Each structure stands twice: as structure tokens, then as C-alpha cells.
C-alpha angles and dihedrals in degrees: 000000000000089000086079087070093058128139102006111333118128100184131025131174116203129191122181090348090302121116107237096174138008135175142185093203121111131234125007094330096096099051094039091052092048094049094043095048105029103024131220110345125229112289090246092060116121122209118218109187131170093222131014116196130167093279094054090042087059090049089052090056092046092050092048089230105161101190126054133177118192138166093214130022130180119232093242089052092046091052092048096049093043091052089054097049096247115164104238136186120179139161102215138010125215133190092242140339109263136213113265090258090049090231095126147347114299108271092231090051089053098042097046090054084079099052120111099210145010088250090057090047091052092050091049093046091046089054090055101036104033101028096033090230106151092169088092090072092056096059 
């Protein structure tokens, strides 16, 4: 399944062996944009994502996707997805997703540990990604 990410894709949605969406953007952007503009995918849709942190894990629950392939997953994301019976395949597990400069935990990973539901996570991430409103990270 990881061959769907070659050569430069970061996020791919596959349904019935057909690519229904693909992106080269990093982080939560691809999945937030798909869900905001296209809505919840068919229940048979599979997510193949380069990295799954806690933010993406919440989007997976929001989207009702049941099968996920990822190269890297954070421990909080793994726990959340396992607790919600998501079929998961991954290559490596890390403590947390880090900032690009590796100086700290990713701000979205930190912030979303406080959300109460996948719906709240989607609303929060939509404000940041779609409406370019980073003020939500400063709260």
C-alpha cells in the first residue's frame, strides 16, 4: 500500500483500488481539505498517510475511515485509533510528532490532546487550515 505514496505523495485516499484523492502537502492539511470540501468518504475508503499524529488520528475518527496505512505513527495516535477499533498498519512508532526543527512536540499534537471529540478536532483544524486562523493555537 505504501507504493501509493511514491514518489512524493503524503496523503492518499483509496476506494476500491482507485485513488479518490492525493496530496503532496504535509501535516493535517490534506485530510482537513478533503473532509471540508468533499465530506465524509465512503466507508470502504482507506487512508494511506506518511505520518499519523494525534491530530490526524482525530480526523480519521471524524471521517469514519476504518483502515489506515502509515509509515510513522505517534503513541497517542496509536492508542486513540486502537481504542476505536481502527485497522492500522504502520512501519514505526514514535513518542510524539515533533516540530520540523525537532525542538518540541508539534503544536497541533499538543493542542489536540485537550479536545473532547473528533468533531471538535475537525472544527479546530478547519479554523487553522481552511480559514487560516492560527489564533486557535495560542489559546
